[in-house]
PDB file of N, CA, C and O in Angstrom, chain B, residues numbered from 101:
ATOM      1  N   MET B 101      17.864  46.357 -13.515  1.00  0.00           N
ATOM      2  CA  MET B 101      18.369  45.489 -13.152  1.00  0.00           C
ATOM      3  C   MET B 101      17.206  44.873 -12.570  1.00  0.00           C
ATOM      4  O   MET B 101      16.098  45.362 -12.347  1.00  0.00           O
ATOM      5  N   SER B 102      17.753  43.449 -12.315  1.00  0.00           N
ATOM      6  CA  SER B 102      16.599  42.348 -12.316  1.00  0.00           C
ATOM      7  C   SER B 102      16.722  41.970 -10.408  1.00  0.00           C
ATOM      8  O   SER B 102      17.801  41.577  -9.965  1.00  0.00           O
ATOM      9  N   ARG B 103      15.628  42.137  -9.564  1.00  0.00           N
ATOM     10  CA  ARG B 103      16.092  41.923  -8.225  1.00  0.00           C
ATOM     11  C   ARG B 103      16.538  40.302  -8.198  1.00  0.00           C
ATOM     12  O   ARG B 103      16.236  39.663  -9.206  1.00  0.00           O
ATOM     13  N   ARG B 104      17.113  39.716  -7.307  1.00  0.00           N
ATOM     14  CA  ARG B 104      17.551  38.075  -6.999  1.00  0.00           C
ATOM     15  C   ARG B 104      17.245  37.583  -5.462  1.00  0.00           C
ATOM     16  O   ARG B 104      18.109  37.978  -4.679  1.00  0.00           O
ATOM     17  N   THR B 105      16.484  37.017  -5.030  1.00  0.00           N
ATOM     18  CA  THR B 105      16.077  36.244  -3.796  1.00  0.00           C
ATOM     19  C   THR B 105      18.031  36.021  -3.293  1.00  0.00           C
ATOM     20  O   THR B 105      18.880  35.856  -4.169  1.00  0.00           O
ATOM     21  N   VAL B 106      18.208  36.045  -2.550  1.00  0.00           N
ATOM     22  CA  VAL B 106      19.804  35.626  -1.275  1.00  0.00           C
ATOM     23  C   VAL B 106      18.988  34.785  -0.663  1.00  0.00           C
ATOM     24  O   VAL B 106      18.486  33.853  -1.291  1.00  0.00           O
ATOM     25  N   HIS B 107      18.812  34.928   0.256  1.00  0.00           N
ATOM     26  CA  HIS B 107      18.029  34.034   1.091  1.00  0.00           C
ATOM     27  C   HIS B 107      17.136  34.737   1.686  1.00  0.00           C
ATOM     28  O   HIS B 107      16.971  35.957   1.666  1.00  0.00           O
ATOM     29  N   GLN B 108      16.262  33.505   2.497  1.00  0.00           N
ATOM     30  CA  GLN B 108      14.980  33.294   2.599  1.00  0.00           C
ATOM     31  C   GLN B 108      15.019  32.677   4.188  1.00  0.00           C
ATOM     32  O   GLN B 108      15.398  31.548   4.498  1.00  0.00           O
ATOM     33  N   TRP B 109      14.575  33.620   5.004  1.00  0.00           N
ATOM     34  CA  TRP B 109      14.408  33.252   6.858  1.00  0.00           C
ATOM     35  C   TRP B 109      12.824  33.343   7.656  1.00  0.00           C
ATOM     36  O   TRP B 109      12.453  34.258   8.391  1.00  0.00           O
ATOM     37  N   LYS B 110      12.223  32.395   7.359  1.00  0.00           N
ATOM     38  CA  LYS B 110      10.638  32.063   7.910  1.00  0.00           C
ATOM     39  C   LYS B 110      10.135  34.074   7.732  1.00  0.00           C
ATOM     40  O   LYS B 110       9.482  34.497   6.778  1.00  0.00           O
ATOM     41  N   ASP B 111      10.520  34.734   8.594  1.00  0.00           N
ATOM     42  CA  ASP B 111       9.922  35.633   8.776  1.00  0.00           C
ATOM     43  C   ASP B 111      10.170  37.076   7.560  1.00  0.00           C
ATOM     44  O   ASP B 111       9.479  38.079   7.384  1.00  0.00           O
ATOM     45  N   TRP B 112      11.698  36.526   6.763  1.00  0.00           N
ATOM     46  CA  TRP B 112      12.540  37.312   6.953  1.00  0.00           C
ATOM     47  C   TRP B 112      12.535  37.349   4.592  1.00  0.00           C
ATOM     48  O   TRP B 112      12.030  36.496   3.862  1.00  0.00           O
ATOM     49  N   LEU B 113      13.194  38.488   4.214  1.00  0.00           N
ATOM     50  CA  LEU B 113      13.862  37.856   3.325  1.00  0.00           C
ATOM     51  C   LEU B 113      14.645  38.496   2.541  1.00  0.00           C
ATOM     52  O   LEU B 113      13.989  39.367   1.970  1.00  0.00           O
ATOM     53  N   LEU B 114      15.597  38.501   2.261  1.00  0.00           N
ATOM     54  CA  LEU B 114      16.625  39.236   1.449  1.00  0.00           C
ATOM     55  C   LEU B 114      16.946  39.751  -0.081  1.00  0.00           C
ATOM     56  O   LEU B 114      17.828  38.917  -0.287  1.00  0.00           O
ATOM     57  N   GLU B 115      16.912  40.224  -0.858  1.00  0.00           N
ATOM     58  CA  GLU B 115      16.910  40.561  -2.300  1.00  0.00           C
ATOM     59  C   GLU B 115      18.445  41.339  -2.464  1.00  0.00           C
ATOM     60  O   GLU B 115      19.141  41.920  -1.632  1.00  0.00           O
ATOM     61  N   TYR B 116      18.616  41.099  -3.783  1.00  0.00           N
ATOM     62  CA  TYR B 116      19.835  41.804  -4.138  1.00  0.00           C
ATOM     63  C   TYR B 116      19.146  42.909  -4.753  1.00  0.00           C
ATOM     64  O   TYR B 116      17.968  42.872  -5.108  1.00  0.00           O
ATOM     65  N   ILE B 117      19.705  43.617  -4.836  1.00  0.00           N
ATOM     66  CA  ILE B 117      18.818  44.922  -5.872  1.00  0.00           C
ATOM     67  C   ILE B 117      20.033  46.046  -7.006  1.00  0.00           C
ATOM     68  O   ILE B 117      19.855  47.092  -7.630  1.00  0.00           O
ATOM     69  N   GLY B 118      21.064  45.256  -6.832  1.00  0.00           N
ATOM     70  CA  GLY B 118      21.897  45.830  -7.208  1.00  0.00           C
ATOM     71  C   GLY B 118      23.125  46.977  -6.885  1.00  0.00           C
ATOM     72  O   GLY B 118      22.812  47.925  -6.163  1.00  0.00           O
ATOM     73  N   ASP B 119      24.501  46.897  -7.409  1.00  0.00           N
ATOM     74  CA  ASP B 119      25.332  48.017  -6.853  1.00  0.00           C
ATOM     75  C   ASP B 119      26.060  47.513  -5.264  1.00  0.00           C
ATOM     76  O   ASP B 119      26.788  47.983  -4.389  1.00  0.00           O
ATOM     77  N   ASP B 120      25.642  46.803  -5.442  1.00  0.00           N
ATOM     78  CA  ASP B 120      26.516  45.626  -3.734  1.00  0.00           C
ATOM     79  C   ASP B 120      25.704  46.616  -2.931  1.00  0.00           C
ATOM     80  O   ASP B 120      26.264  47.339  -2.107  1.00  0.00           O
ATOM     81  N   ARG B 121      24.371  46.673  -3.151  1.00  0.00           N
ATOM     82  CA  ARG B 121      22.856  46.711  -2.294  1.00  0.00           C
ATOM     83  C   ARG B 121      21.306  45.921  -2.062  1.00  0.00           C
ATOM     84  O   ARG B 121      20.307  45.671  -2.736  1.00  0.00           O
ATOM     85  N   TYR B 122      21.662  45.768  -1.061  1.00  0.00           N
ATOM     86  CA  TYR B 122      20.579  44.713  -0.737  1.00  0.00           C
ATOM     87  C   TYR B 122      18.467  44.578   0.058  1.00  0.00           C
ATOM     88  O   TYR B 122      18.076  44.579   1.225  1.00  0.00           O
ATOM     89  N   GLU B 123      18.178  44.545  -0.431  1.00  0.00           N
ATOM     90  CA  GLU B 123      17.665  44.434   1.137  1.00  0.00           C
ATOM     91  C   GLU B 123      16.464  43.598   1.670  1.00  0.00           C
ATOM     92  O   GLU B 123      15.592  43.044   1.001  1.00  0.00           O
ATOM     93  N   LEU B 124      16.653  43.635   3.408  1.00  0.00           N
ATOM     94  CA  LEU B 124      16.316  42.785   3.927  1.00  0.00           C
ATOM     95  C   LEU B 124      14.271  43.589   4.355  1.00  0.00           C
ATOM     96  O   LEU B 124      13.897  44.508   5.085  1.00  0.00           O
ATOM     97  N   ILE B 125      13.658  42.791   3.605  1.00  0.00           N
ATOM     98  CA  ILE B 125      11.928  42.504   3.575  1.00  0.00           C
ATOM     99  C   ILE B 125      11.523  41.901   5.236  1.00  0.00           C
ATOM    100  O   ILE B 125      11.841  40.746   5.518  1.00  0.00           O
ATOM    101  N   ASN B 126      10.953  42.603   6.058  1.00  0.00           N
ATOM    102  CA  ASN B 126       9.998  41.734   6.909  1.00  0.00           C
ATOM    103  C   ASN B 126       8.740  41.121   5.904  1.00  0.00           C
ATOM    104  O   ASN B 126       8.155  41.960   5.220  1.00  0.00           O
ATOM    105  N   LEU B 127       8.299  39.660   5.793  1.00  0.00           N
ATOM    106  CA  LEU B 127       6.892  39.313   5.491  1.00  0.00           C
ATOM    107  C   LEU B 127       6.405  39.704   6.428  1.00  0.00           C
ATOM    108  O   LEU B 127       6.185  38.536   6.746  1.00  0.00           O
ATOM    109  N   HIS B 128       6.154  40.040   6.922  1.00  0.00           N
ATOM    110  CA  HIS B 128       4.502  40.184   7.676  1.00  0.00           C
ATOM    111  C   HIS B 128       4.212  41.458   7.714  1.00  0.00           C
ATOM    112  O   HIS B 128       3.166  41.861   7.205  1.00  0.00           O
ATOM    113  N   THR B 129       5.198  42.402   8.398  1.00  0.00           N
ATOM    114  CA  THR B 129       4.884  44.155   8.439  1.00  0.00           C
ATOM    115  C   THR B 129       4.863  44.647   7.232  1.00  0.00           C
ATOM    116  O   THR B 129       3.992  45.474   6.961  1.00  0.00           O
ATOM    117  N   ARG B 130       6.056  44.145   5.997  1.00  0.00           N
ATOM    118  CA  ARG B 130       6.719  44.525   4.832  1.00  0.00           C
ATOM    119  C   ARG B 130       6.915  45.815   5.306  1.00  0.00           C
ATOM    120  O   ARG B 130       6.024  46.649   5.141  1.00  0.00           O
ATOM    121  N   SER B 131       7.700  46.034   5.735  1.00  0.00           N
ATOM    122  CA  SER B 131       9.440  46.758   6.266  1.00  0.00           C
ATOM    123  C   SER B 131       9.847  46.054   5.795  1.00  0.00           C
ATOM    124  O   SER B 131       9.719  44.835   5.676  1.00  0.00           O
ATOM    125  N   VAL B 132      11.054  47.602   5.070  1.00  0.00           N
ATOM    126  CA  VAL B 132      12.246  47.516   3.702  1.00  0.00           C
ATOM    127  C   VAL B 132      13.486  47.489   4.643  1.00  0.00           C
ATOM    128  O   VAL B 132      13.677  48.634   5.055  1.00  0.00           O
ATOM    129  N   HIS B 133      14.131  46.870   4.992  1.00  0.00           N
ATOM    130  CA  HIS B 133      15.779  47.555   5.444  1.00  0.00           C
ATOM    131  C   HIS B 133      16.356  47.610   4.168  1.00  0.00           C
ATOM    132  O   HIS B 133      16.330  46.739   3.299  1.00  0.00           O
ATOM    133  N   THR B 134      17.064  49.107   4.130  1.00  0.00           N
ATOM    134  CA  THR B 134      18.341  48.483   3.062  1.00  0.00           C
ATOM    135  C   THR B 134      20.232  48.139   3.761  1.00  0.00           C
ATOM    136  O   THR B 134      20.796  48.123   4.855  1.00  0.00           O
ATOM    137  N   VAL B 135      20.475  47.988   2.773  1.00  0.00           N
ATOM    138  CA  VAL B 135      22.110  47.223   3.264  1.00  0.00           C
ATOM    139  C   VAL B 135      22.883  47.081   2.375  1.00  0.00           C
ATOM    140  O   VAL B 135      22.710  46.317   1.425  1.00  0.00           O
ATOM    141  N   VAL B 136      24.049  47.943   2.589  1.00  0.00           N
ATOM    142  CA  VAL B 136      25.412  47.862   1.623  1.00  0.00           C
ATOM    143  C   VAL B 136      26.411  47.465   2.048  1.00  0.00           C
ATOM    144  O   VAL B 136      27.117  47.968   2.921  1.00  0.00           O
ATOM    145  N   ALA B 137      26.667  45.804   1.019  1.00  0.00           N
ATOM    146  CA  ALA B 137      27.091  45.074   1.746  1.00  0.00           C
ATOM    147  C   ALA B 137      28.279  44.746   0.313  1.00  0.00           C
ATOM    148  O   ALA B 137      27.771  44.878  -0.800  1.00  0.00           O
ATOM    149  N   LYS B 138      29.825  44.328   0.364  1.00  0.00           N
ATOM    150  CA  LYS B 138      30.454  43.611  -1.374  1.00  0.00           C
ATOM    151  C   LYS B 138      30.241  42.634  -1.419  1.00  0.00           C
ATOM    152  O   LYS B 138      30.567  42.051  -2.452  1.00  0.00           O
ATOM    153  N   ASN B 139      29.372  41.641  -0.020  1.00  0.00           N
ATOM    154  CA  ASN B 139      28.959  39.971  -1.312  1.00  0.00           C
ATOM    155  C   ASN B 139      27.768  39.972  -0.742  1.00  0.00           C
ATOM    156  O   ASN B 139      27.350  40.837   0.028  1.00  0.00           O
ATOM    157  N   ALA B 140      27.245  39.083  -1.077  1.00  0.00           N
ATOM    158  CA  ALA B 140      26.608  37.943  -0.627  1.00  0.00           C
ATOM    159  C   ALA B 140      25.803  37.958   1.149  1.00  0.00           C
ATOM    160  O   ALA B 140      24.691  38.264   1.580  1.00  0.00           O
ATOM    161  N   MET B 141      27.306  37.361   1.861  1.00  0.00           N
ATOM    162  CA  MET B 141      27.808  36.930   2.924  1.00  0.00           C
ATOM    163  C   MET B 141      27.921  37.659   3.395  1.00  0.00           C
ATOM    164  O   MET B 141      27.856  37.445   4.605  1.00  0.00           O
ATOM    165  N   GLU B 142      28.194  39.195   2.975  1.00  0.00           N
ATOM    166  CA  GLU B 142      28.600  39.891   4.515  1.00  0.00           C
ATOM    167  C   GLU B 142      26.898  40.613   4.631  1.00  0.00           C
ATOM    168  O   GLU B 142      26.345  40.816   5.712  1.00  0.00           O
ATOM    169  N   ALA B 143      26.384  40.864   3.517  1.00  0.00           N
ATOM    170  CA  ALA B 143      24.763  40.773   3.641  1.00  0.00           C
ATOM    171  C   ALA B 143      24.059  40.481   4.240  1.00  0.00           C
ATOM    172  O   ALA B 143      23.241  41.244   4.751  1.00  0.00           O
ATOM    173  N   GLU B 144      24.118  39.004   4.443  1.00  0.00           N
ATOM    174  CA  GLU B 144      23.316  37.357   5.591  1.00  0.00           C
ATOM    175  C   GLU B 144      24.088  38.194   6.474  1.00  0.00           C
ATOM    176  O   GLU B 144      23.388  39.063   6.994  1.00  0.00           O
ATOM    177  N   ASN B 145      25.442  38.222   6.856  1.00  0.00           N
ATOM    178  CA  ASN B 145      25.691  38.528   8.330  1.00  0.00           C
ATOM    179  C   ASN B 145      24.938  39.955   9.119  1.00  0.00           C
ATOM    180  O   ASN B 145      24.467  39.870  10.253  1.00  0.00           O
ATOM    181  N   HIS B 146      24.931  40.690   8.657  1.00  0.00           N
ATOM    182  CA  HIS B 146      24.257  42.452   9.234  1.00  0.00           C
ATOM    183  C   HIS B 146      23.110  41.949   8.451  1.00  0.00           C
ATOM    184  O   HIS B 146      23.320  40.833   8.926  1.00  0.00           O
ATOM    185  N   CYS B 147      22.313  41.793   7.854  1.00  0.00           N
ATOM    186  CA  CYS B 147      21.093  41.178   7.983  1.00  0.00           C
ATOM    187  C   CYS B 147      20.447  40.568   9.322  1.00  0.00           C
ATOM    188  O   CYS B 147      19.360  40.846   9.828  1.00  0.00           O
ATOM    189  N   ARG B 148      21.754  39.353   9.895  1.00  0.00           N
ATOM    190  CA  ARG B 148      21.091  38.475  11.418  1.00  0.00           C
ATOM    191  C   ARG B 148      20.801  38.658  11.833  1.00  0.00           C
ATOM    192  O   ARG B 148      19.831  38.202  12.437  1.00  0.00           O
ATOM    193  N   GLN B 149      21.850  40.261  11.997  1.00  0.00           N
ATOM    194  CA  GLN B 149      22.854  40.985  13.187  1.00  0.00           C
ATOM    195  C   GLN B 149      21.450  41.874  14.119  1.00  0.00           C
ATOM    196  O   GLN B 149      21.049  42.067  15.266  1.00  0.00           O
ATOM    197  N   MET B 150      21.058  42.258  12.412  1.00  0.00           N
ATOM    198  CA  MET B 150      19.449  43.585  11.876  1.00  0.00           C
ATOM    199  C   MET B 150      18.577  42.636  12.677  1.00  0.00           C
ATOM    200  O   MET B 150      17.499  43.155  12.969  1.00  0.00           O
ATOM    201  N   MET B 151      18.714  41.555  13.060  1.00  0.00           N
ATOM    202  CA  MET B 151      17.730  41.496  12.306  1.00  0.00           C
ATOM    203  C   MET B 151      16.988  41.439  14.774  1.00  0.00           C
ATOM    204  O   MET B 151      16.176  41.870  15.593  1.00  0.00           O
ATOM    205  N   ILE B 152      18.353  40.418  14.516  1.00  0.00           N
ATOM    206  CA  ILE B 152      18.674  39.891  16.203  1.00  0.00           C
ATOM    207  C   ILE B 152      18.045  40.797  16.732  1.00  0.00           C
ATOM    208  O   ILE B 152      17.063  40.335  17.312  1.00  0.00           O
ATOM    209  N   LYS B 153      18.188  42.653  16.884  1.00  0.00           N
ATOM    210  CA  LYS B 153      18.578  43.448  17.561  1.00  0.00           C
ATOM    211  C   LYS B 153      16.655  44.362  17.118  1.00  0.00           C
ATOM    212  O   LYS B 153      15.920  44.942  17.917  1.00  0.00           O
ATOM    213  N   LEU B 154      16.478  44.174  15.938  1.00  0.00           N
ATOM    214  CA  LEU B 154      14.807  44.183  16.466  1.00  0.00           C
ATOM    215  C   LEU B 154      14.187  44.007  16.842  1.00  0.00           C
ATOM    216  O   LEU B 154      13.441  44.758  17.471  1.00  0.00           O
ATOM    217  N   LYS B 155      14.077  42.089  16.561  1.00  0.00           N
ATOM    218  CA  LYS B 155      13.427  40.685  18.032  1.00  0.00           C
ATOM    219  C   LYS B 155      13.790  41.466  19.238  1.00  0.00           C
ATOM    220  O   LYS B 155      13.040  41.414  20.213  1.00  0.00           O
ATOM    221  N   GLU B 156      15.067  42.317  19.272  1.00  0.00           N
ATOM    222  CA  GLU B 156      15.078  42.567  21.072  1.00  0.00           C
ATOM    223  C   GLU B 156      14.675  44.091  21.428  1.00  0.00           C
ATOM    224  O   GLU B 156      14.097  44.511  22.430  1.00  0.00           O
ATOM    225  N   GLU B 157      15.089  44.688  20.462  1.00  0.00           N
ATOM    226  CA  GLU B 157      13.961  46.053  20.243  1.00  0.00           C
ATOM    227  C   GLU B 157      12.303  45.785  20.812  1.00  0.00           C
ATOM    228  O   GLU B 157      12.188  46.239  21.951  1.00  0.00           O
ATOM    229  N   ALA B 158      11.547  45.419  20.505  1.00  0.00           N
ATOM    230  CA  ALA B 158      10.242  44.314  19.922  1.00  0.00           C
ATOM    231  C   ALA B 158       9.666  43.818  21.489  1.00  0.00           C
ATOM    232  O   ALA B 158       8.456  43.733  21.698  1.00  0.00           O
ATOM    233  N   VAL B 159      10.249  43.640  22.095  1.00  0.00           N
ATOM    234  CA  VAL B 159      10.410  42.882  22.998  1.00  0.00           C
ATOM    235  C   VAL B 159      10.370  43.880  23.856  1.00  0.00           C
ATOM    236  O   VAL B 159      10.496  43.663  25.062  1.00  0.00           O
TER     237      VAL B 159
END
């Protein structure tokens, strides 16, 4: 199954990898976070929350 880009932010990339699984990839650090969601919109919402949380932890 091929990967499909769902959304790209400035520093992040959200890709669909199959079976309701998505990967959130930080383009600078190359860190990868796996997200399970019913659809792309739900995955985007989870990822936005995750990005906010990771940004707060970094400060």
